[in-house]
DRENDOLO-818249 format. One record per residue: residue number from 1; residue in three letters; x negated, z negated, y negated of N, C-alpha, C, O in turn. Coordinates in nm, 4 decimals, decimal comma. Layout:
<pts>
(NUM "Ala" (X Z Y) (X Z Y) (X Z Y) (X Z Y))
...
</pts>
This chain:
<pts>
(1 "Met" (-0,8237 -3,0528 -0,9161) (-0,8114 -2,9634 -0,8582) (-0,8710 -2,9284 -0,7321) (-0,9491 -3,0161 -0,6953))
(2 "Asp" (-0,8600 -2,8106 -0,6360) (-0,9539 -2,8020 -0,5095) (-1,0604 -2,7083 -0,5590) (-1,0247 -2,6032 -0,6121))
(3 "Arg" (-1,1628 -2,7312 -0,5489) (-1,2472 -2,6531 -0,5725) (-1,3097 -2,5361 -0,4646) (-1,4012 -2,4602 -0,4964))
(4 "Thr" (-1,2410 -2,5358 -0,3270) (-1,3291 -2,4498 -0,2259) (-1,2531 -2,3600 -0,2579) (-1,1490 -2,3641 -0,3234))
(5 "Val" (-1,3316 -2,2369 -0,1878) (-1,2911 -2,0990 -0,1841) (-1,1507 -2,0606 -0,1560) (-1,1054 -1,9696 -0,2254))
(6 "Gln" (-1,0413 -2,1365 -0,0283) (-0,9327 -2,1302 -0,0159) (-0,8360 -2,2143 -0,1247) (-0,7132 -2,2109 -0,1323))
(7 "Gly" (-0,9503 -2,3062 -0,2226) (-0,7995 -2,3821 -0,2701) (-0,8176 -2,3178 -0,4063) (-0,7212 -2,3560 -0,4726))
(8 "Leu" (-0,8627 -2,2712 -0,4499) (-0,8940 -2,1866 -0,5611) (-0,8122 -2,0543 -0,5412) (-0,7909 -1,9844 -0,6402))
(9 "Asn" (-0,7750 -2,0244 -0,4432) (-0,7736 -1,8576 -0,3813) (-0,6094 -1,9099 -0,3929) (-0,5400 -1,8453 -0,4714))
(10 "Leu" (-0,5433 -2,0250 -0,3178) (-0,3722 -2,0227 -0,3754) (-0,3737 -2,0878 -0,4854) (-0,2755 -2,1597 -0,4671))
(11 "Gln" (-0,4153 -2,1168 -0,5916) (-0,3998 -2,1800 -0,6817) (-0,4177 -2,0582 -0,7981) (-0,3453 -2,0400 -0,8959))
(12 "Ala" (-0,5297 -1,9851 -0,7593) (-0,5088 -1,8098 -0,8004) (-0,3627 -1,7451 -0,8619) (-0,3128 -1,7055 -0,9673))
(13 "Ile" (-0,3135 -1,7754 -0,6315) (-0,1508 -1,7200 -0,6243) (-0,0277 -1,7874 -0,6800) (0,0797 -1,7308 -0,7004))
(14 "Asn" (-0,0597 -1,9351 -0,7060) (0,0513 -1,9979 -0,7616) (0,0348 -1,9651 -0,9222) (0,1301 -1,8998 -0,9649))
(15 "Phe" (-0,0242 -1,9834 -0,9797) (-0,0554 -1,9228 -1,1430) (0,0197 -1,8472 -1,1567) (0,1224 -1,8621 -1,2229))
(16 "Ala" (-0,0243 -1,7154 -1,0781) (-0,0131 -1,5878 -1,0735) (0,1552 -1,5404 -1,0624) (0,2146 -1,4437 -1,1102))
(17 "Glu" (0,2142 -1,6878 -0,9522) (0,3699 -1,6647 -0,9360) (0,4393 -1,6974 -1,0708) (0,5316 -1,6342 -1,1223))
(18 "Lys" (0,3706 -1,8202 -1,1231) (0,4613 -1,8386 -1,2532) (0,3510 -1,7845 -1,3392) (0,2747 -1,8668 -1,3899))
(19 "Gly" (0,3279 -1,6248 -1,3679) (0,3185 -1,5425 -1,4714) (0,2059 -1,6020 -1,5399) (0,1920 -1,5744 -1,6591))
(20 "Glu" (0,1230 -1,6794 -1,4834) (-0,0003 -1,7094 -1,5703) (-0,1649 -1,6708 -1,5565) (-0,2653 -1,7340 -1,5236))
(21 "Leu" (-0,1415 -1,5562 -1,5925) (-0,2606 -1,4434 -1,5650) (-0,4121 -1,5151 -1,5810) (-0,5031 -1,5366 -1,5009))
(22 "Ser" (-0,3979 -1,5353 -1,6910) (-0,5771 -1,6787 -1,7354) (-0,5779 -1,7525 -1,6512) (-0,6740 -1,7521 -1,5742))
(23 "Asp" (-0,5144 -1,8069 -1,6408) (-0,5693 -1,8953 -1,4839) (-0,5607 -1,8585 -1,3667) (-0,6281 -1,9141 -1,2799))
(24 "Ala" (-0,4617 -1,7398 -1,3335) (-0,4883 -1,6718 -1,1870) (-0,6473 -1,6054 -1,1672) (-0,7178 -1,5872 -1,0680))
(25 "Val" (-0,6639 -1,5812 -1,3036) (-0,7862 -1,4759 -1,2967) (-0,9237 -1,5672 -1,2978) (-1,0360 -1,5407 -1,2550))
(26 "Ala" (-0,8680 -1,6934 -1,3679) (-1,0160 -1,7611 -1,3781) (-1,0599 -1,8626 -1,2545) (-1,1719 -1,9032 -1,2233))
(27 "Cys" (-0,8947 -1,8954 -1,1798) (-0,9621 -1,9398 -1,0021) (-1,0381 -1,8838 -0,9348) (-1,1344 -1,9180 -0,8662))
(28 "Leu" (-0,9585 -1,7348 -0,9724) (-1,0251 -1,6050 -0,8084) (-1,2158 -1,6369 -0,8813) (-1,3113 -1,6837 -0,8192))
(29 "Asn" (-1,2104 -1,5866 -1,0370) (-1,3570 -1,6405 -1,0523) (-1,4090 -1,7053 -1,0068) (-1,4605 -1,6653 -0,9024))
(30 "Ala" (-1,4316 -1,8283 -1,0414) (-1,4275 -1,9349 -0,9701) (-1,4681 -1,9811 -0,8607) (-1,5563 -2,0661 -0,8477))
(31 "Ala" (-1,3927 -1,9163 -0,7554) (-1,3895 -1,8726 -0,6377) (-1,4783 -1,7791 -0,5960) (-1,5473 -1,7995 -0,4961))
(32 "Leu" (-1,4880 -1,6494 -0,6781) (-1,6007 -1,5587 -0,6587) (-1,7253 -1,5901 -0,7041) (-1,8250 -1,5301 -0,6639))
(33 "Ser" (-1,7292 -1,6744 -0,7805) (-1,8861 -1,7042 -0,8189) (-1,9728 -1,8031 -0,6850) (-2,0920 -1,8267 -0,6653))
(34 "Ile" (-1,8267 -1,8485 -0,6004) (-1,9239 -1,9307 -0,4678) (-1,9107 -1,8243 -0,3677) (-1,9969 -1,8331 -0,2803))
(35 "Asp" (-1,8307 -1,7283 -0,3539) (-1,8501 -1,6791 -0,2170) (-1,8206 -1,4870 -0,3102) (-1,7193 -1,4746 -0,3790))
(36 "Ser" (-1,8877 -1,4035 -0,3002) (-1,8836 -1,3231 -0,3933) (-1,8735 -1,1928 -0,3104) (-1,8740 -1,0791 -0,3576))
(37 "Arg" (-1,8626 -1,2327 -0,1557) (-1,8838 -1,1197 -0,0702) (-1,7406 -1,1643 0,0297) (-1,7348 -1,1497 0,1518))
(38 "Asn" (-1,6404 -1,2163 -0,0512) (-1,5238 -1,2290 -0,0001) (-1,3902 -1,1414 -0,0158) (-1,2969 -1,1825 -0,0848))
(39 "Tyr" (-1,3853 -1,0099 0,0567) (-1,2723 -0,9212 0,0064) (-1,1355 -0,9561 -0,0122) (-1,0490 -0,8814 -0,0580))
(40 "His" (-1,1169 -1,1038 0,0357) (-0,9636 -1,1408 0,0269) (-0,9815 -1,1900 -0,1625) (-0,9022 -1,1312 -0,2360))
(41 "Leu" (-1,0334 -1,2432 -0,1991) (-1,0883 -1,2413 -0,3767) (-1,0448 -1,1336 -0,4137) (-0,9490 -1,1200 -0,4897))
(42 "Trp" (-1,1084 -1,0471 -0,3658) (-1,1523 -0,9262 -0,4344) (-0,9964 -0,8691 -0,4390) (-0,9425 -0,8390 -0,5456))
(43 "Tyr" (-0,9412 -0,8596 -0,3304) (-0,8213 -0,7948 -0,3145) (-0,6973 -0,8670 -0,4177) (-0,6217 -0,8036 -0,4912))
(44 "Asn" (-0,7004 -0,9922 -0,4027) (-0,6158 -1,0865 -0,4676) (-0,6496 -1,0614 -0,6163) (-0,5690 -1,0960 -0,7027))
(45 "Leu" (-0,7387 -1,0164 -0,6406) (-0,7681 -1,0405 -0,7665) (-0,6845 -0,8718 -0,8532) (-0,6261 -0,8727 -0,9616))
(46 "Gly" (-0,7062 -0,7474 -0,7633) (-0,6834 -0,6271 -0,7588) (-0,5627 -0,6513 -0,8053) (-0,5308 -0,6187 -0,9197))
(47 "Ile" (-0,4718 -0,7185 -0,7121) (-0,3043 -0,6815 -0,6997) (-0,2899 -0,7512 -0,7880) (-0,1946 -0,7020 -0,8483))
(48 "Ile" (-0,3375 -0,8808 -0,8658) (-0,2896 -0,9485 -1,0016) (-0,3158 -0,8856 -1,0767) (-0,2112 -0,8823 -1,1415))
(49 "Tyr" (-0,4275 -0,7839 -1,1580) (-0,4578 -0,7283 -1,1977) (-0,3355 -0,6651 -1,2468) (-0,2594 -0,6787 -1,3426))
(50 "Arg" (-0,3518 -0,5545 -1,0933) (-0,1991 -0,4535 -1,0807) (-0,0598 -0,5332 -1,1605) (0,0021 -0,5041 -1,2629))
(51 "Asp" (-0,0482 -0,6240 -1,0800) (0,0860 -0,6736 -1,1095) (0,1032 -0,7108 -1,2849) (0,2083 -0,7017 -1,3483))
(52 "Phe" (0,0021 -0,7434 -1,3255) (-0,0073 -0,8197 -1,4627) (-0,0226 -0,6708 -1,5590) (0,0277 -0,6930 -1,6691))
(53 "Gly" (-0,0763 -0,5286 -1,5498) (-0,0469 -0,4556 -1,6219) (-0,1746 -0,4181 -1,6740) (-0,1914 -0,4157 -1,7960))
(54 "Tyr" (-0,2717 -0,3870 -1,5900) (-0,4507 -0,4006 -1,6052) (-0,5151 -0,2821 -1,4956) (-0,6171 -0,3114 -1,4331))
(55 "Pro" (-0,4658 -0,1802 -1,4809) (-0,5170 -0,0889 -1,3991) (-0,6194 -0,0725 -1,4028) (-0,6730 -0,0325 -1,2994))
(56 "Glu" (-0,7000 -0,0940 -1,5216) (-0,8484 -0,0376 -1,4785) (-0,9315 -0,1756 -1,4036) (-1,0375 -0,1815 -1,3414))
(57 "Leu" (-0,8558 -0,2534 -1,4321) (-0,9382 -0,4006 -1,3452) (-0,8876 -0,4181 -1,2103) (-0,9482 -0,4756 -1,1199))
(58 "Ala" (-0,7868 -0,3716 -1,2036) (-0,7505 -0,3674 -1,0750) (-0,7724 -0,2955 -0,9924) (-0,8005 -0,3368 -0,8799))
(59 "Tyr" (-0,7673 -0,1815 -1,0186) (-0,8982 -0,0618 -0,9636) (-1,0345 -0,1340 -0,9380) (-1,0735 -0,1422 -0,8215))
(60 "Lys" (-1,0939 -0,1758 -1,0182) (-1,2174 -0,2090 -0,9770) (-1,2310 -0,3357 -0,9115) (-1,3292 -0,3474 -0,8381))
(61 "Ala" (-1,1518 -0,4344 -0,9229) (-1,1542 -0,5135 -0,8036) (-1,1333 -0,4659 -0,6584) (-1,2114 -0,4623 -0,5633))
(62 "Leu" (-1,0130 -0,4328 -0,6699) (-0,9721 -0,3087 -0,5490) (-1,0720 -0,2289 -0,4894) (-1,0704 -0,2017 -0,3693))
(63 "Val" (-1,1633 -0,1881 -0,5719) (-1,3084 -0,0651 -0,5166) (-1,3995 -0,2082 -0,4469) (-1,4406 -0,2209 -0,3315))
(64 "Ala" (-1,4102 -0,2958 -0,5526) (-1,4884 -0,4520 -0,4721) (-1,4830 -0,4614 -0,3374) (-1,5829 -0,4766 -0,2671))
(65 "Ala" (-1,3589 -0,4523 -0,2926) (-1,2944 -0,5452 -0,1807) (-1,2954 -0,4204 -0,0970) (-1,2763 -0,4585 0,0185))
(66 "Tyr" (-1,3071 -0,3027 -0,0993) (-1,3009 -0,2119 -0,0133) (-1,4656 -0,1937 -0,0015) (-1,4973 -0,1688 0,1148))
(67 "Glu" (-1,5392 -0,1977 -0,0611) (-1,6978 -0,1708 -0,0454) (-1,7490 -0,2823 0,0103) (-1,8716 -0,2721 0,0145))
(68 "Ile" (-1,6970 -0,4191 0,0704) (-1,7090 -0,5751 0,1546) (-1,6543 -0,4982 0,2521) (-1,7353 -0,4406 0,3248))
(69 "Asp" (-1,4856 -0,4741 0,2831) (-1,4457 -0,4075 0,3972) (-1,3880 -0,3165 0,3911) (-1,2662 -0,3222 0,4076))
(70 "Pro" (-1,4394 -0,2196 0,3702) (-1,4120 -0,0663 0,4138) (-1,2694 -0,0170 0,5267) (-1,1926 0,0741 0,4959))
(71 "Glu" (-1,2596 -0,0806 0,6293) (-1,1227 -0,1060 0,7119) (-1,0279 -0,1997 0,6811) (-0,9721 -0,2466 0,7803))
(72 "Asp" (-0,9854 -0,2496 0,5553) (-0,9158 -0,3398 0,5827) (-0,7789 -0,2464 0,5572) (-0,7981 -0,1692 0,4632))
(73 "Glu" (-0,6835 -0,2373 0,5997) (-0,5362 -0,1963 0,5679) (-0,5067 -0,2077 0,4757) (-0,4841 -0,1137 0,3995))
(74 "Ala" (-0,4948 -0,3365 0,4456) (-0,4397 -0,4291 0,3058) (-0,4803 -0,3447 0,1926) (-0,4015 -0,2930 0,1134))
(75 "Val" (-0,6221 -0,3330 0,1897) (-0,7327 -0,2462 0,0794) (-0,6677 -0,1297 0,0658) (-0,5984 -0,1041 -0,0326))
(76 "Leu" (-0,6912 -0,0261 0,1946) (-0,7035 0,0805 0,2004) (-0,5442 0,1348 0,1186) (-0,5370 0,2189 0,0290))
(77 "Glu" (-0,4394 0,0660 0,1748) (-0,2857 0,0954 0,1267) (-0,3078 0,1202 -0,0100) (-0,3098 0,2275 -0,0704))
(78 "Ser" (-0,3325 -0,0546 -0,0703) (-0,3041 -0,0243 -0,1816) (-0,4118 0,0258 -0,2505) (-0,3610 0,0460 -0,3609))
(79 "Leu" (-0,5383 0,0627 -0,2597) (-0,6174 0,1948 -0,3036) (-0,5528 0,3097 -0,2908) (-0,5637 0,3850 -0,3875))
(80 "Ser" (-0,4682 0,3586 -0,1727) (-0,4452 0,4648 -0,1710) (-0,2838 0,4650 -0,2785) (-0,2503 0,5654 -0,3415))
(81 "Leu" (-0,1946 0,3215 -0,2797) (-0,0925 0,3701 -0,3801) (-0,1151 0,3413 -0,5099) (-0,0129 0,3546 -0,5772))
(82 "Phe" (-0,2260 0,3011 -0,5807) (-0,3270 0,3032 -0,6834) (-0,3483 0,4027 -0,7471) (-0,3195 0,4261 -0,8645))
(83 "Cys" (-0,4436 0,5196 -0,6087) (-0,4699 0,6190 -0,6781) (-0,3647 0,7377 -0,7141) (-0,3669 0,8021 -0,8189))
(84 "Phe" (-0,2439 0,7596 -0,5750) (-0,1167 0,8298 -0,6236) (-0,0487 0,7837 -0,7234) (0,0105 0,8630 -0,7967))
(85 "Asp" (-0,0455 0,6952 -0,7382) (0,0388 0,6472 -0,9380) (-0,0715 0,6621 -1,0328) (-0,0439 0,6113 -1,1415))
(86 "Asp" (-0,1762 0,7102 -1,0274) (-0,2788 0,7344 -1,1055) (-0,2958 0,8538 -1,0915) (-0,4128 0,8679 -1,1270))
(87 "Asp" (-0,2456 0,9833 -1,0540) (-0,2306 1,0534 -1,0276) (-0,3676 1,1698 -1,0083) (-0,4008 1,2815 -1,0479))
(88 "Lys" (-0,4302 1,0309 -0,8975) (-0,5337 1,0910 -0,8108) (-0,5528 1,0773 -0,6830) (-0,6095 0,9916 -0,6152))
(89 "Leu" (-0,4840 1,1970 -0,6543) (-0,4071 1,2612 -0,5327) (-0,5387 1,2454 -0,4035) (-0,5392 1,1796 -0,2995))
(90 "Glu" (-0,6832 1,3722 -0,4884) (-0,7613 1,3719 -0,3626) (-0,7830 1,2296 -0,3225) (-0,7795 1,2207 -0,1998))
(91 "Glu" (-0,8097 1,0840 -0,3980) (-0,8118 0,9845 -0,3626) (-0,6960 0,9260 -0,2768) (-0,7105 0,8621 -0,1726))
(92 "Ala" (-0,5919 0,9547 -0,3307) (-0,5016 0,8695 -0,2012) (-0,5172 0,9301 -0,1217) (-0,5280 0,8556 -0,0242))
(93 "Tyr" (-0,5277 1,0357 -0,0906) (-0,5401 1,0671 0,0820) (-0,6647 1,0840 0,1143) (-0,6944 1,1358 0,2220))
(94 "Arg" (-0,7274 1,0560 0,0543) (-0,8638 0,9601 0,1405) (-0,8826 0,8442 0,2160) (-0,9343 0,8163 0,3242))
(95 "Tyr" (-0,8032 0,7631 0,0921) (-0,8089 0,6375 0,1433) (-0,6751 0,6312 0,2393) (-0,6731 0,5410 0,3230))
(96 "Ala" (-0,5442 0,7369 0,2310) (-0,4674 0,7275 0,3423) (-0,5485 0,7605 0,4927) (-0,5291 0,6884 0,5905))
(97 "Tyr" (-0,6282 0,8624 0,4961) (-0,6428 0,9336 0,6163) (-0,8037 0,8043 0,6704) (-0,8360 0,8005 0,7891))
(98 "Glu" (-0,8489 0,7520 0,6082) (-0,9286 0,6644 0,6546) (-0,8643 0,5651 0,6927) (-0,9358 0,5070 0,7744))
(99 "Ala" (-0,7319 0,4912 0,6749) (-0,6648 0,4092 0,7289) (-0,6095 0,4369 0,8582) (-0,5970 0,3536 0,9480))
(100 "Ile" (-0,5610 0,6178 0,8662) (-0,5258 0,6642 0,9970) (-0,6371 0,6867 1,0206) (-0,6468 0,6196 0,9179))
(101 "Asn" (-0,7621 0,7195 1,0587) (-0,8152 0,7281 1,1540) (-0,9423 0,6619 1,1661) (-1,0547 0,6998 1,1991))
(102 "Ser" (-0,8943 0,5559 1,1313) (-0,9475 0,3830 1,1831) (-0,8957 0,3351 1,2665) (-0,9450 0,2519 1,3428))
(103 "Gly" (-0,7377 0,3969 1,2698) (-0,6547 0,3170 1,3971) (-0,6083 0,2203 1,2759) (-0,5388 0,1346 1,3306))
(104 "Arg" (-0,6127 0,1991 1,1661) (-0,5553 0,0974 1,1178) (-0,4139 0,1575 1,0563) (-0,3399 0,0687 1,0141))
(105 "Ala" (-0,3854 0,2330 1,0492) (-0,2836 0,2682 0,9881) (-0,1275 0,1791 1,0108) (-0,1121 0,1448 1,1281))
(106 "Asn" (-0,0480 0,1509 0,9451) (0,0801 0,0648 0,9881) (0,1872 0,1691 0,9261) (0,1433 0,2696 0,8703))
(107 "Phe" (0,3039 0,1511 0,9331) (0,3883 0,2374 0,9014) (0,4282 0,2958 0,7096) (0,4915 0,3895 0,6610))
(108 "Arg" (0,3623 0,1981 0,6628) (0,3674 0,1657 0,5072) (0,2645 0,3147 0,4647) (0,2964 0,3930 0,3752))
(109 "Ile" (0,1621 0,3262 0,5351) (0,0723 0,3365 0,4992) (0,0954 0,5264 0,6028) (0,0072 0,5992 0,5572))
(110 "Trp" (0,1563 0,5836 0,6814) (0,2282 0,6720 0,6826) (0,3663 0,6969 0,6259) (0,4024 0,8125 0,6478))
(111 "Asn" (0,4538 0,6246 0,5602) (0,5258 0,6564 0,4799) (0,4767 0,7241 0,3448) (0,5164 0,8216 0,2810))
(112 "Asn" (0,3605 0,6202 0,3249) (0,3047 0,7026 0,1729) (0,2551 0,8427 0,2039) (0,2826 0,9321 0,1239))
(113 "Leu" (0,1887 0,8683 0,3060) (0,0917 0,9875 0,3023) (0,2383 1,0906 0,2956) (0,2367 1,1842 0,2157))
(114 "Gly" (0,3363 1,0726 0,3645) (0,4476 1,1705 0,3799) (0,5278 1,1441 0,2453) (0,6428 1,1863 0,2331))
(115 "Val" (0,4591 1,0681 0,1375) (0,5635 1,0857 0,0268) (0,4278 1,2146 -0,0839) (0,4457 1,3094 -0,1604))
(116 "Tyr" (0,2930 1,1352 -0,0248) (0,2147 1,2281 -0,1016) (0,2586 1,3907 -0,0538) (0,3087 1,4738 -0,1295))
(117 "Leu" (0,2403 1,4021 0,0271) (0,2542 1,5156 0,0847) (0,3927 1,6182 0,0759) (0,3912 1,7409 0,0656))
(118 "Phe" (0,5216 1,5210 0,0836) (0,6117 1,5529 -0,0315) (0,6055 1,6398 -0,1849) (0,6584 1,7431 -0,2261))
(119 "Ser" (0,5326 1,5612 -0,2297) (0,5285 1,5631 -0,3896) (0,4323 1,6345 -0,3829) (0,3688 1,6235 -0,4878))
(120 "Glu" (0,3702 1,7274 -0,2909) (0,2487 1,8729 -0,3234) (0,4187 1,9807 -0,2240) (0,4324 2,0991 -0,1933))
(121 "Glu" (0,4891 1,8856 -0,2117) (0,6250 2,0495 -0,1630) (0,5148 2,0708 0,0527) (0,5342 2,1746 0,1159))
(122 "Lys" (0,4649 2,0107 0,0847) (0,4032 2,0079 0,2311) (0,5185 1,9648 0,3016) (0,5118 1,8572 0,3610))
(123 "Tyr" (0,6152 2,0261 0,3045) (0,7370 1,9686 0,3788) (0,7342 1,8879 0,5448) (0,7863 1,7842 0,5858))
(124 "Ala" (0,6305 2,0120 0,6228) (0,6335 1,9676 0,7756) (0,5448 1,8861 0,7585) (0,5728 1,7710 0,7918))
(125 "Ala" (0,4273 1,9081 0,7102) (0,3421 1,7864 0,7278) (0,3994 1,6579 0,7101) (0,3977 1,5615 0,7866))
(126 "Ala" (0,4781 1,6777 0,5364) (0,5327 1,5167 0,5279) (0,6477 1,4670 0,6702) (0,6178 1,3700 0,7399))
(127 "Ala" (0,7564 1,5357 0,6924) (0,7774 1,5220 0,8110) (0,7445 1,4301 0,9167) (0,8018 1,3273 0,9530))
(128 "Glu" (0,6234 1,4968 0,9658) (0,5605 1,4639 1,0815) (0,4818 1,3350 1,0461) (0,4275 1,2654 1,1319))
(129 "Ala" (0,4795 1,3040 0,8907) (0,4379 1,1185 0,8821) (0,4936 1,0624 0,8567) (0,4711 0,9466 0,8920))
(130 "Phe" (0,6469 1,0947 0,7532) (0,7924 1,0197 0,8130) (0,8092 0,9868 0,9659) (0,8269 0,8700 1,0007))
(131 "Glu" (0,8040 1,0823 1,0510) (0,8253 1,0929 1,2098) (0,7326 0,9805 1,2281) (0,7965 0,8826 1,2666))
(132 "Asn" (0,5635 0,9470 1,2115) (0,4709 0,8777 1,2966) (0,5348 0,7407 1,1921) (0,5590 0,6318 1,2443))
(133 "Ala" (0,5509 0,7582 1,0822) (0,6147 0,5888 1,0444) (0,7127 0,5163 1,0907) (0,7254 0,3960 1,1136))
(134 "Leu" (0,7959 0,6291 1,1034) (0,9244 0,5787 1,2292) (0,8689 0,5509 1,3630) (0,8939 0,4495 1,4282))
(135 "Gly" (0,7829 0,6589 1,4040) (0,7280 0,6243 1,5209) (0,6973 0,4566 1,5203) (0,7430 0,3994 1,6194))
(136 "Leu" (0,6364 0,3826 1,4365) (0,5704 0,2339 1,4518) (0,6686 0,1801 1,4136) (0,6403 0,0604 1,4186))
(137 "Tyr" (0,7903 0,1925 1,3697) (0,8954 0,1203 1,3183) (1,0325 0,1755 1,3357) (1,0879 0,2275 1,2389))
(138 "Pro" (1,0803 0,1698 1,4288) (1,1946 0,3049 1,3962) (1,2849 0,2536 1,2887) (1,3379 0,3512 1,2357))
(139 "Cys" (1,3213 0,1517 1,2387) (1,4692 0,1084 1,1313) (1,3663 0,0685 1,0128) (1,3527 -0,0472 0,9731))
(140 "Tyr" (1,3144 0,1505 0,9753) (1,2210 0,1025 0,8278) (1,2959 0,2541 0,7101) (1,2678 0,3717 0,6868))
(141 "Tyr" (1,3915 0,1607 0,6709) (1,4455 0,2310 0,5728) (1,4021 0,3358 0,4835) (1,4593 0,4440 0,4697))
(142 "Asp" (1,3030 0,2995 0,4267) (1,2451 0,4309 0,3423) (1,2047 0,5364 0,4162) (1,2476 0,6464 0,3814))
(143 "Ala" (1,1218 0,5292 0,5239) (1,0592 0,6100 0,5999) (1,2427 0,7092 0,6392) (1,2597 0,8229 0,5951))
(144 "Leu" (1,3076 0,6665 0,6886) (1,4516 0,7114 0,7151) (1,4886 0,8181 0,6064) (1,4727 0,9382 0,6281))
(145 "Ile" (1,5276 0,7802 0,5148) (1,5916 0,8225 0,3992) (1,4866 0,9794 0,3509) (1,5203 1,0960 0,3307))
(146 "Asn" (1,3627 0,9145 0,3474) (1,2179 0,9919 0,2627) (1,2509 1,1404 0,4370) (1,2675 1,2607 0,4168))
(147 "Leu" (1,2504 1,1014 0,5225) (1,2687 1,1649 0,6345) (1,3764 1,2815 0,6253) (1,3483 1,3996 0,6459))
(148 "Arg" (1,5291 1,2250 0,5851) (1,5911 1,2464 0,5736) (1,6259 1,3536 0,4327) (1,7061 1,4461 0,4455))
(149 "Asp" (1,5684 1,3319 0,3258) (1,5231 1,4576 0,2289) (1,4541 1,5547 0,2876) (1,4795 1,6748 0,2785))
(150 "Thr" (1,3400 1,4908 0,3667) (1,2458 1,6479 0,3988) (1,2791 1,7385 0,4855) (1,2488 1,8574 0,4955))
(151 "Tyr" (1,3967 1,6146 0,5960) (1,4871 1,7543 0,6625) (1,5489 1,8676 0,5816) (1,5543 1,9885 0,6042))
(152 "Glu" (1,5822 1,8125 0,5070) (1,6853 1,8865 0,3754) (1,6195 1,9610 0,3326) (1,6601 2,0771 0,3358))
(153 "Lys" (1,4982 1,9355 0,2771) (1,4323 2,0453 0,2763) (1,3839 2,1768 0,3509) (1,3557 2,2939 0,3257))
(154 "Leu" (1,3910 2,0886 0,4574) (1,3004 2,1958 0,5777) (1,4308 2,3065 0,6242) (1,4169 2,4113 0,6874))
(155 "Cys" (1,5871 2,2343 0,5601) (1,7055 2,2955 0,6427) (1,7336 2,2780 0,7650) (1,7885 2,3564 0,8424))
(156 "Asn" (1,6954 2,1733 0,7830) (1,6778 2,1157 0,9421) (1,7937 2,0078 0,9279) (1,7679 1,8878 0,9189))
(157 "Ser" (1,9677 2,0760 0,9260) (2,0610 2,0072 0,9324) (2,0403 1,8976 1,0385) (2,0041 1,7875 0,9970))
(158 "Cys" (2,0631 1,9187 1,1986) (2,0325 1,8400 1,2576) (1,9627 1,6782 1,2471) (2,0076 1,5667 1,2741))
(159 "Gly" (1,8326 1,7267 1,1944) (1,7597 1,6515 1,1629) (1,8013 1,5802 1,0667) (1,7517 1,4675 1,0699))
(160 "Met" (1,8716 1,5977 0,9819) (1,8960 1,4843 0,8457) (2,0321 1,4239 0,8918) (2,0710 1,3099 0,8662))
(161 "Glu" (2,0894 1,5065 0,9545) (2,2461 1,4086 1,0389) (2,1807 1,2901 1,1489) (2,2326 1,1817 1,1754))
(162 "Glu" (2,0661 1,3389 1,1975) (1,9947 1,2091 1,3004) (1,9723 1,1202 1,1747) (2,0801 1,0716 1,1407))
(163 "Cys" (1,8948 1,0913 1,1136) (1,8123 1,0259 0,9975) (2,0109 0,9782 0,9746) (2,0335 0,8616 1,0072))
(164 "Ile" (2,1115 1,0426 0,9350) (2,2158 0,9810 0,8836) (2,2511 0,8489 0,9562) (2,2771 0,7352 0,9170))
(165 "Arg" (2,2420 0,9081 1,0765) (2,3045 0,8403 1,1981) (2,2266 0,7377 1,2309) (2,2818 0,6585 1,3073))
(166 "Lys" (2,1128 0,7101 1,1988) (2,0481 0,5932 1,2824) (2,0237 0,5276 1,0991) (1,9328 0,4446 1,0994))
(167 "Leu" (2,0709 0,5443 0,9875) (2,0927 0,4982 0,8932) (2,1870 0,4380 0,9027) (2,1692 0,3258 0,8552))
(168 "Lys" (2,3081 0,4556 0,9501) (2,4443 0,3798 0,9454) (2,4083 0,2698 1,0923) (2,4546 0,1616 1,1286))
(169 "Glu" (2,3272 0,3416 1,1350) (2,3674 0,2290 1,3048) (2,2565 0,0920 1,2358) (2,2728 -0,0300 1,2333))
(170 "Tyr" (2,1823 0,1502 1,2029) (2,0633 0,0046 1,1522) (2,1880 -0,0550 1,0297) (2,1989 -0,1731 0,9970))
(171 "Gly" (2,2413 0,0163 0,9962) (2,3791 -0,0805 0,8590) (2,3025 -0,0419 0,7380) (2,3167 -0,1247 0,6480))
(172 "Phe" (2,2244 0,0597 0,7075) (2,2117 0,0839 0,5937) (2,2599 0,1587 0,4812) (2,2189 0,1723 0,3659))
(173 "Gln" (2,3912 0,2187 0,5671) (2,4835 0,2892 0,4488) (2,6101 0,2738 0,5097) (2,7113 0,3145 0,4528))
</pts>
């Protein structure tokens, strides 16, 4: 067994892929005992806990990753989504905007922000967020669908038709 941080992290991922939660957690805890300031390890621990249905432990591990590296886009995106799924909308917005304001926002973060805004019926702002997502990745299916639905709420038939045209152009419908 590889007892390096990298080796233990890889073993944890392999155990998690096989559905072996306790072994995955044991590997990550061993790695964290070597390097407790490694935010990748905390992030992976959070994702593994999330995937296995332990939201409280997942949140704590993701927050630990965030406290070590508050600018990592994967950490910010995961925390934002986690908070949204847990009905902590204010926190979800905070993490999404932190990513956006740091310049680390990817197309998924913009799309997620649009979903949050849409859920609060802030359709114009949601459309802008989805448009930003598509500006970064023009053939992002989720954002195209979300923008189409948002344009429908805004009674923007031209915008809806453009989204439908792009979806067909990209082979999605």
